[in-house]
C-alpha beads as a LAMMPS data file, in Angstrom:
LAMMPS data file: protein, C-alpha beads

359 atoms
358 bonds

1 atom types
1 bond types

-500.0 500.0 xlo xhi
-500.0 500.0 ylo yhi
-500.0 500.0 zlo zhi

Masses

1 110.0

Atoms # bond

1 1 1 0.003 0.123 -0.036
2 1 1 1.421 3.425 -0.825
3 1 1 0.746 6.649 0.590
4 1 1 -1.795 8.540 -1.534
5 1 1 0.561 11.627 -0.789
6 1 1 2.993 10.094 -3.387
7 1 1 5.177 10.167 -0.725
8 1 1 5.758 6.473 -1.159
9 1 1 5.982 5.393 2.760
10 1 1 6.142 1.826 3.739
11 1 1 2.504 0.605 5.189
12 1 1 2.083 1.127 8.401
13 1 1 3.910 4.522 8.573
14 1 1 2.464 7.346 10.584
15 1 1 2.230 10.822 9.022
16 1 1 4.844 11.719 11.149
17 1 1 6.973 9.198 9.720
18 1 1 6.305 10.061 6.282
19 1 1 6.865 13.740 6.703
20 1 1 9.925 12.851 8.469
21 1 1 11.052 10.808 5.867
22 1 1 10.301 13.361 2.919
23 1 1 12.031 16.041 4.985
24 1 1 15.341 13.336 5.054
25 1 1 15.081 13.039 1.133
26 1 1 14.673 16.786 0.782
27 1 1 17.593 17.514 2.742
28 1 1 19.758 14.900 0.962
29 1 1 18.822 16.220 -2.097
30 1 1 19.765 19.555 -1.428
31 1 1 23.014 18.273 -0.132
32 1 1 23.604 16.938 -3.453
33 1 1 22.730 20.171 -5.104
34 1 1 24.959 21.832 -2.844
35 1 1 27.860 19.868 -2.916
36 1 1 27.575 20.041 -6.789
37 1 1 27.607 23.674 -6.694
38 1 1 30.366 23.824 -4.150
39 1 1 32.303 21.333 -6.478
40 1 1 31.770 23.702 -9.836
41 1 1 32.877 26.735 -7.594
42 1 1 35.820 25.205 -6.461
43 1 1 37.032 23.793 -10.088
44 1 1 36.252 27.129 -11.709
45 1 1 38.048 29.140 -9.021
46 1 1 41.411 27.213 -10.239
47 1 1 41.057 26.793 -13.766
48 1 1 39.153 28.709 -16.477
49 1 1 38.955 25.471 -18.654
50 1 1 35.161 24.976 -17.795
51 1 1 33.998 28.189 -18.093
52 1 1 36.131 28.959 -21.038
53 1 1 34.310 25.834 -22.884
54 1 1 30.742 27.319 -22.410
55 1 1 31.955 30.578 -23.536
56 1 1 34.004 29.206 -26.602
57 1 1 30.462 27.288 -27.307
58 1 1 28.717 30.377 -27.636
59 1 1 30.989 32.439 -29.366
60 1 1 31.045 29.577 -32.201
61 1 1 27.596 29.557 -32.393
62 1 1 27.526 33.700 -33.117
63 1 1 30.390 33.208 -35.230
64 1 1 29.092 30.962 -37.941
65 1 1 25.486 32.632 -37.698
66 1 1 27.398 35.791 -38.798
67 1 1 29.169 34.217 -41.633
68 1 1 26.064 32.937 -42.559
69 1 1 24.608 36.002 -42.797
70 1 1 27.341 37.734 -44.593
71 1 1 27.260 34.738 -47.346
72 1 1 24.561 35.969 -49.523
73 1 1 26.581 39.231 -50.177
74 1 1 29.542 37.745 -51.506
75 1 1 29.451 39.070 -55.090
76 1 1 29.333 36.727 -57.449
77 1 1 33.054 37.275 -58.985
78 1 1 35.849 34.788 -59.685
79 1 1 38.862 34.831 -56.755
80 1 1 41.322 32.503 -56.720
81 1 1 41.036 31.097 -53.132
82 1 1 44.021 29.054 -51.246
83 1 1 42.468 27.325 -48.281
84 1 1 44.322 26.385 -45.291
85 1 1 47.619 26.741 -45.864
86 1 1 50.188 26.150 -43.564
87 1 1 52.546 28.929 -42.276
88 1 1 54.125 27.351 -39.453
89 1 1 53.868 23.932 -37.365
90 1 1 51.041 24.089 -35.504
91 1 1 48.115 21.902 -37.400
92 1 1 45.034 24.054 -38.154
93 1 1 45.983 26.488 -35.888
94 1 1 48.472 27.590 -37.977
95 1 1 46.721 27.986 -41.146
96 1 1 45.474 31.009 -43.505
97 1 1 43.064 31.469 -46.252
98 1 1 44.262 33.542 -49.253
99 1 1 41.353 35.093 -51.523
100 1 1 42.381 37.564 -54.597
101 1 1 41.036 38.590 -58.064
102 1 1 44.424 38.527 -59.315
103 1 1 46.827 35.905 -60.955
104 1 1 49.691 34.287 -59.576
105 1 1 52.471 36.688 -59.670
106 1 1 50.267 39.884 -59.776
107 1 1 50.705 42.285 -56.650
108 1 1 47.649 44.055 -54.998
109 1 1 47.205 45.991 -51.797
110 1 1 46.406 43.297 -48.981
111 1 1 44.278 43.047 -46.349
112 1 1 45.595 41.062 -43.426
113 1 1 42.531 40.212 -41.151
114 1 1 42.968 38.230 -37.186
115 1 1 39.597 36.849 -36.524
116 1 1 38.147 37.379 -33.099
117 1 1 36.498 35.084 -30.659
118 1 1 37.525 36.748 -27.097
119 1 1 41.038 35.005 -27.539
120 1 1 39.717 31.815 -27.112
121 1 1 37.888 30.841 -29.639
122 1 1 37.013 31.456 -33.619
123 1 1 38.446 30.814 -37.031
124 1 1 39.161 32.446 -40.427
125 1 1 35.599 30.442 -41.470
126 1 1 34.132 33.299 -39.262
127 1 1 35.419 36.099 -41.882
128 1 1 35.709 34.308 -44.947
129 1 1 32.609 35.785 -46.381
130 1 1 33.640 39.269 -45.620
131 1 1 37.358 38.710 -46.787
132 1 1 35.826 37.572 -50.266
133 1 1 33.425 40.652 -50.053
134 1 1 36.953 42.954 -49.826
135 1 1 38.722 40.817 -51.927
136 1 1 36.231 41.457 -55.136
137 1 1 36.834 45.183 -54.448
138 1 1 40.527 44.033 -55.782
139 1 1 42.540 43.502 -52.911
140 1 1 44.244 40.405 -51.945
141 1 1 42.605 39.243 -48.246
142 1 1 44.281 37.185 -46.313
143 1 1 42.319 35.393 -43.013
144 1 1 44.948 34.027 -40.436
145 1 1 44.070 31.611 -38.079
146 1 1 46.113 31.446 -34.434
147 1 1 46.326 29.278 -31.423
148 1 1 43.652 30.275 -28.715
149 1 1 43.513 29.699 -24.956
150 1 1 43.229 27.880 -22.552
151 1 1 45.139 25.085 -25.011
152 1 1 47.834 27.858 -25.724
153 1 1 49.100 30.774 -23.913
154 1 1 50.339 34.678 -24.417
155 1 1 51.973 35.241 -26.140
156 1 1 51.902 32.196 -28.489
157 1 1 49.105 33.934 -30.790
158 1 1 51.346 36.959 -31.216
159 1 1 54.689 34.713 -31.938
160 1 1 52.539 32.687 -34.549
161 1 1 50.994 35.685 -36.000
162 1 1 54.457 37.399 -36.666
163 1 1 55.361 34.322 -38.236
164 1 1 52.556 34.579 -40.315
165 1 1 53.765 37.856 -41.710
166 1 1 56.730 36.476 -42.376
167 1 1 55.230 33.616 -44.527
168 1 1 52.777 35.907 -46.407
169 1 1 55.910 38.071 -47.267
170 1 1 58.286 34.833 -48.412
171 1 1 55.190 33.767 -50.495
172 1 1 54.191 37.155 -51.915
173 1 1 54.407 36.043 -55.672
174 1 1 52.431 33.055 -55.010
175 1 1 49.488 34.973 -52.867
176 1 1 49.488 38.000 -55.015
177 1 1 50.499 40.025 -52.041
178 1 1 52.286 43.825 -52.804
179 1 1 54.583 43.911 -49.565
180 1 1 54.408 47.529 -49.824
181 1 1 50.981 47.809 -49.024
182 1 1 49.879 45.892 -46.336
183 1 1 46.808 46.514 -44.371
184 1 1 46.547 44.936 -40.984
185 1 1 43.144 44.329 -39.761
186 1 1 41.008 42.516 -37.032
187 1 1 37.680 42.134 -35.101
188 1 1 37.532 42.228 -31.390
189 1 1 40.175 39.686 -29.674
190 1 1 41.176 39.848 -33.344
191 1 1 41.358 43.746 -33.320
192 1 1 43.731 43.883 -30.161
193 1 1 46.525 41.555 -31.860
194 1 1 46.317 43.206 -34.840
195 1 1 46.965 46.375 -32.769
196 1 1 49.887 44.658 -30.877
197 1 1 51.428 43.524 -34.359
198 1 1 51.293 47.170 -35.549
199 1 1 52.776 48.387 -32.202
200 1 1 55.795 45.886 -32.672
201 1 1 56.190 46.748 -36.130
202 1 1 56.001 50.636 -34.918
203 1 1 58.209 51.081 -31.730
204 1 1 61.396 49.032 -31.437
205 1 1 61.062 50.109 -27.452
206 1 1 57.526 47.845 -27.330
207 1 1 58.981 44.971 -29.286
208 1 1 62.244 44.965 -26.887
209 1 1 59.648 44.885 -24.364
210 1 1 57.540 42.109 -25.574
211 1 1 60.504 40.001 -26.797
212 1 1 59.515 39.606 -30.534
213 1 1 61.378 40.658 -33.660
214 1 1 58.763 42.233 -35.732
215 1 1 58.500 40.502 -39.387
216 1 1 57.435 43.335 -41.239
217 1 1 59.371 47.182 -41.571
218 1 1 57.157 50.022 -40.633
219 1 1 56.545 51.323 -44.082
220 1 1 55.015 48.249 -45.411
221 1 1 52.229 48.495 -43.149
222 1 1 49.983 51.419 -44.683
223 1 1 46.742 51.213 -42.650
224 1 1 44.919 49.739 -39.881
225 1 1 41.365 48.258 -39.517
226 1 1 40.005 47.951 -36.001
227 1 1 36.446 46.741 -35.446
228 1 1 35.016 46.166 -31.943
229 1 1 38.532 45.883 -30.340
230 1 1 40.198 45.785 -26.820
231 1 1 43.119 48.222 -26.484
232 1 1 43.163 48.688 -22.382
233 1 1 43.156 45.824 -20.054
234 1 1 43.230 47.914 -16.977
235 1 1 39.969 49.224 -18.028
236 1 1 38.721 45.500 -18.551
237 1 1 39.662 44.495 -14.979
238 1 1 36.855 47.138 -13.718
239 1 1 34.175 45.660 -15.598
240 1 1 31.645 44.005 -13.625
241 1 1 28.238 41.751 -14.542
242 1 1 27.942 38.900 -16.798
243 1 1 30.130 40.283 -19.961
244 1 1 32.798 41.107 -17.355
245 1 1 32.963 37.758 -16.219
246 1 1 33.230 36.440 -19.621
247 1 1 36.025 38.600 -20.465
248 1 1 37.663 37.940 -17.296
249 1 1 37.536 34.362 -17.815
250 1 1 38.671 34.476 -21.560
251 1 1 41.855 36.526 -20.367
252 1 1 42.381 34.137 -17.607
253 1 1 42.290 31.436 -20.301
254 1 1 44.350 33.296 -23.013
255 1 1 47.216 34.766 -20.287
256 1 1 47.417 31.765 -18.173
257 1 1 46.870 33.640 -15.012
258 1 1 43.985 34.680 -12.873
259 1 1 45.615 38.330 -12.194
260 1 1 46.643 39.127 -15.789
261 1 1 45.694 42.660 -15.133
262 1 1 49.119 42.815 -12.972
263 1 1 51.145 40.603 -14.977
264 1 1 53.470 41.677 -18.306
265 1 1 50.411 39.949 -20.479
266 1 1 48.197 42.585 -19.051
267 1 1 50.616 45.592 -19.593
268 1 1 51.798 44.704 -22.942
269 1 1 48.397 43.758 -24.319
270 1 1 47.141 47.250 -23.454
271 1 1 48.378 48.969 -26.643
272 1 1 46.772 51.910 -25.808
273 1 1 49.843 52.747 -23.575
274 1 1 52.544 52.123 -26.350
275 1 1 51.230 53.187 -29.431
276 1 1 53.307 56.231 -31.098
277 1 1 52.980 58.759 -33.772
278 1 1 54.130 56.018 -36.388
279 1 1 51.282 53.738 -35.818
280 1 1 49.617 53.285 -39.060
281 1 1 46.486 55.535 -40.450
282 1 1 43.694 53.768 -38.852
283 1 1 40.022 53.111 -39.432
284 1 1 38.355 52.076 -36.256
285 1 1 34.566 51.487 -35.629
286 1 1 32.187 50.022 -33.040
287 1 1 28.317 49.940 -32.585
288 1 1 26.635 51.796 -29.773
289 1 1 25.141 49.088 -28.214
290 1 1 28.443 47.456 -27.350
291 1 1 29.909 48.752 -24.092
292 1 1 33.513 47.841 -25.495
293 1 1 33.157 50.915 -28.064
294 1 1 32.830 53.419 -25.122
295 1 1 35.303 51.772 -23.146
296 1 1 38.348 50.937 -25.535
297 1 1 37.190 51.600 -29.153
298 1 1 36.519 55.370 -28.300
299 1 1 39.423 55.968 -26.104
300 1 1 41.616 54.565 -28.514
301 1 1 40.743 56.450 -31.521
302 1 1 41.123 59.568 -28.992
303 1 1 44.636 58.406 -27.998
304 1 1 45.943 58.071 -31.650
305 1 1 44.230 61.624 -32.722
306 1 1 46.176 63.134 -29.850
307 1 1 49.492 61.213 -31.280
308 1 1 48.659 62.937 -34.966
309 1 1 47.976 59.385 -36.434
310 1 1 45.429 59.955 -39.082
311 1 1 42.056 58.548 -37.585
312 1 1 39.154 57.451 -39.805
313 1 1 36.189 56.430 -37.017
314 1 1 32.727 55.221 -37.511
315 1 1 30.965 55.367 -33.985
316 1 1 27.026 55.825 -33.607
317 1 1 25.460 58.245 -31.099
318 1 1 24.262 56.709 -27.733
319 1 1 20.620 56.743 -28.165
320 1 1 21.090 55.482 -31.962
321 1 1 18.269 52.701 -32.630
322 1 1 18.632 50.256 -33.103
323 1 1 21.530 49.512 -30.734
324 1 1 24.234 48.547 -32.481
325 1 1 25.602 45.212 -31.034
326 1 1 29.427 43.922 -30.831
327 1 1 31.112 42.851 -34.146
328 1 1 27.908 44.991 -35.836
329 1 1 29.843 44.975 -38.742
330 1 1 29.026 41.699 -39.769
331 1 1 25.460 41.649 -39.706
332 1 1 25.002 42.847 -43.315
333 1 1 21.368 42.528 -43.084
334 1 1 21.432 45.712 -41.131
335 1 1 21.364 49.498 -43.095
336 1 1 24.411 50.405 -40.543
337 1 1 26.588 47.656 -41.157
338 1 1 26.439 47.992 -44.850
339 1 1 27.299 51.820 -44.114
340 1 1 30.469 50.563 -42.340
341 1 1 31.237 48.159 -45.413
342 1 1 31.090 51.237 -47.929
343 1 1 33.105 53.193 -45.465
344 1 1 35.803 50.183 -44.663
345 1 1 35.876 50.147 -48.703
346 1 1 36.173 54.044 -49.110
347 1 1 38.884 53.957 -46.643
348 1 1 40.798 51.452 -48.148
349 1 1 40.681 53.285 -51.816
350 1 1 42.290 56.490 -49.937
351 1 1 44.983 54.231 -47.673
352 1 1 46.065 52.226 -50.683
353 1 1 46.944 52.450 -54.622
354 1 1 44.427 49.703 -56.514
355 1 1 46.805 48.606 -58.840
356 1 1 49.033 45.665 -60.035
357 1 1 52.697 46.368 -58.810
358 1 1 54.590 43.077 -60.530
359 1 1 57.962 43.533 -59.667

Bonds

1 1 1 2
2 1 2 3
3 1 3 4
4 1 4 5
5 1 5 6
6 1 6 7
7 1 7 8
8 1 8 9
9 1 9 10
10 1 10 11
11 1 11 12
12 1 12 13
13 1 13 14
14 1 14 15
15 1 15 16
16 1 16 17
17 1 17 18
18 1 18 19
19 1 19 20
20 1 20 21
21 1 21 22
22 1 22 23
23 1 23 24
24 1 24 25
25 1 25 26
26 1 26 27
27 1 27 28
28 1 28 29
29 1 29 30
30 1 30 31
31 1 31 32
32 1 32 33
33 1 33 34
34 1 34 35
35 1 35 36
36 1 36 37
37 1 37 38
38 1 38 39
39 1 39 40
40 1 40 41
41 1 41 42
42 1 42 43
43 1 43 44
44 1 44 45
45 1 45 46
46 1 46 47
47 1 47 48
48 1 48 49
49 1 49 50
50 1 50 51
51 1 51 52
52 1 52 53
53 1 53 54
54 1 54 55
55 1 55 56
56 1 56 57
57 1 57 58
58 1 58 59
59 1 59 60
60 1 60 61
61 1 61 62
62 1 62 63
63 1 63 64
64 1 64 65
65 1 65 66
66 1 66 67
67 1 67 68
68 1 68 69
69 1 69 70
70 1 70 71
71 1 71 72
72 1 72 73
73 1 73 74
74 1 74 75
75 1 75 76
76 1 76 77
77 1 77 78
78 1 78 79
79 1 79 80
80 1 80 81
81 1 81 82
82 1 82 83
83 1 83 84
84 1 84 85
85 1 85 86
86 1 86 87
87 1 87 88
88 1 88 89
89 1 89 90
90 1 90 91
91 1 91 92
92 1 92 93
93 1 93 94
94 1 94 95
95 1 95 96
96 1 96 97
97 1 97 98
98 1 98 99
99 1 99 100
100 1 100 101
101 1 101 102
102 1 102 103
103 1 103 104
104 1 104 105
105 1 105 106
106 1 106 107
107 1 107 108
108 1 108 109
109 1 109 110
110 1 110 111
111 1 111 112
112 1 112 113
113 1 113 114
114 1 114 115
115 1 115 116
116 1 116 117
117 1 117 118
118 1 118 119
119 1 119 120
120 1 120 121
121 1 121 122
122 1 122 123
123 1 123 124
124 1 124 125
125 1 125 126
126 1 126 127
127 1 127 128
128 1 128 129
129 1 129 130
130 1 130 131
131 1 131 132
132 1 132 133
133 1 133 134
134 1 134 135
135 1 135 136
136 1 136 137
137 1 137 138
138 1 138 139
139 1 139 140
140 1 140 141
141 1 141 142
142 1 142 143
143 1 143 144
144 1 144 145
145 1 145 146
146 1 146 147
147 1 147 148
148 1 148 149
149 1 149 150
150 1 150 151
151 1 151 152
152 1 152 153
153 1 153 154
154 1 154 155
155 1 155 156
156 1 156 157
157 1 157 158
158 1 158 159
159 1 159 160
160 1 160 161
161 1 161 162
162 1 162 163
163 1 163 164
164 1 164 165
165 1 165 166
166 1 166 167
167 1 167 168
168 1 168 169
169 1 169 170
170 1 170 171
171 1 171 172
172 1 172 173
173 1 173 174
174 1 174 175
175 1 175 176
176 1 176 177
177 1 177 178
178 1 178 179
179 1 179 180
180 1 180 181
181 1 181 182
182 1 182 183
183 1 183 184
184 1 184 185
185 1 185 186
186 1 186 187
187 1 187 188
188 1 188 189
189 1 189 190
190 1 190 191
191 1 191 192
192 1 192 193
193 1 193 194
194 1 194 195
195 1 195 196
196 1 196 197
197 1 197 198
198 1 198 199
199 1 199 200
200 1 200 201
201 1 201 202
202 1 202 203
203 1 203 204
204 1 204 205
205 1 205 206
206 1 206 207
207 1 207 208
208 1 208 209
209 1 209 210
210 1 210 211
211 1 211 212
212 1 212 213
213 1 213 214
214 1 214 215
215 1 215 216
216 1 216 217
217 1 217 218
218 1 218 219
219 1 219 220
220 1 220 221
221 1 221 222
222 1 222 223
223 1 223 224
224 1 224 225
225 1 225 226
226 1 226 227
227 1 227 228
228 1 228 229
229 1 229 230
230 1 230 231
231 1 231 232
232 1 232 233
233 1 233 234
234 1 234 235
235 1 235 236
236 1 236 237
237 1 237 238
238 1 238 239
239 1 239 240
240 1 240 241
241 1 241 242
242 1 242 243
243 1 243 244
244 1 244 245
245 1 245 246
246 1 246 247
247 1 247 248
248 1 248 249
249 1 249 250
250 1 250 251
251 1 251 252
252 1 252 253
253 1 253 254
254 1 254 255
255 1 255 256
256 1 256 257
257 1 257 258
258 1 258 259
259 1 259 260
260 1 260 261
261 1 261 262
262 1 262 263
263 1 263 264
264 1 264 265
265 1 265 266
266 1 266 267
267 1 267 268
268 1 268 269
269 1 269 270
270 1 270 271
271 1 271 272
272 1 272 273
273 1 273 274
274 1 274 275
275 1 275 276
276 1 276 277
277 1 277 278
278 1 278 279
279 1 279 280
280 1 280 281
281 1 281 282
282 1 282 283
283 1 283 284
284 1 284 285
285 1 285 286
286 1 286 287
287 1 287 288
288 1 288 289
289 1 289 290
290 1 290 291
291 1 291 292
292 1 292 293
293 1 293 294
294 1 294 295
295 1 295 296
296 1 296 297
297 1 297 298
298 1 298 299
299 1 299 300
300 1 300 301
301 1 301 302
302 1 302 303
303 1 303 304
304 1 304 305
305 1 305 306
306 1 306 307
307 1 307 308
308 1 308 309
309 1 309 310
310 1 310 311
311 1 311 312
312 1 312 313
313 1 313 314
314 1 314 315
315 1 315 316
316 1 316 317
317 1 317 318
318 1 318 319
319 1 319 320
320 1 320 321
321 1 321 322
322 1 322 323
323 1 323 324
324 1 324 325
325 1 325 326
326 1 326 327
327 1 327 328
328 1 328 329
329 1 329 330
330 1 330 331
331 1 331 332
332 1 332 333
333 1 333 334
334 1 334 335
335 1 335 336
336 1 336 337
337 1 337 338
338 1 338 339
339 1 339 340
340 1 340 341
341 1 341 342
342 1 342 343
343 1 343 344
344 1 344 345
345 1 345 346
346 1 346 347
347 1 347 348
348 1 348 349
349 1 349 350
350 1 350 351
351 1 351 352
352 1 352 353
353 1 353 354
354 1 354 355
355 1 355 356
356 1 356 357
357 1 357 358
358 1 358 359
């Protein structure tokens, strides 16, 4: 016979005994839940891996969706494409994709784009449609992969990207690269990495501090495209809320230390502190609904302007509707993203000479 209350009391149990049994089961279940929460709390306090994998999954889903949204806007123009070219020993992490309207041996101004993904996710697949769009305008475009955290820690990615620049220069003829007209570009974490490469190239003092010999000379880099990037890690350390948690976990995974803001990694990643008047002419943009625009992109634009670096900025008023999200530039269904694309192409035209420079 079972207790009609559903508690499953044994025959002969008094109502008081049934309640005691239910309370005991409830306490056991509560204890299990508390135990799981405590285990999760302990694990996530000593390693970024579990949280970083959650963040990576979210970014991968967003990156795939953005690429799918951009694909219908790729012009039907024949391009020569080289996929997953290995530039260093590192498997898929050290590959690059090349898109160009030029024949092998011709030289075109070249955009080298570094993908975003909070330093712990992402790939060239997320940005390839955008690079095809720019290539259809007459440019050679190259998307570069790099090792992400927590599998690899800072400055591995910077070292790899520097190696990629050397590889691109060595294979300029095959890739149709005009090595005198290189534009470094990036989105989100990729913009931070692109700014770091440019700072290495244009500031010997900074290159010495980081301990990396740049692969390119300053005069080879004719411009920068920086979308929705991070340039001041001290400001990131002061963030609160869920976005702050995500960025702090990502930076812990990428730098290999929970105290990244107090370590050399945090200092040297903050390119706003090291840029000089020799930094390349820059196009910089961010959406008004993206907190990084106000915390990072606008201050970076102001800093470059103070140094006398030519800056072209595309920012939207705070009350603009709709609120433009992080990496709004890739959401080409939006008119504002189309405006940003046009502005990017116009800026490229003003800062490069779009003609074959075959030696």
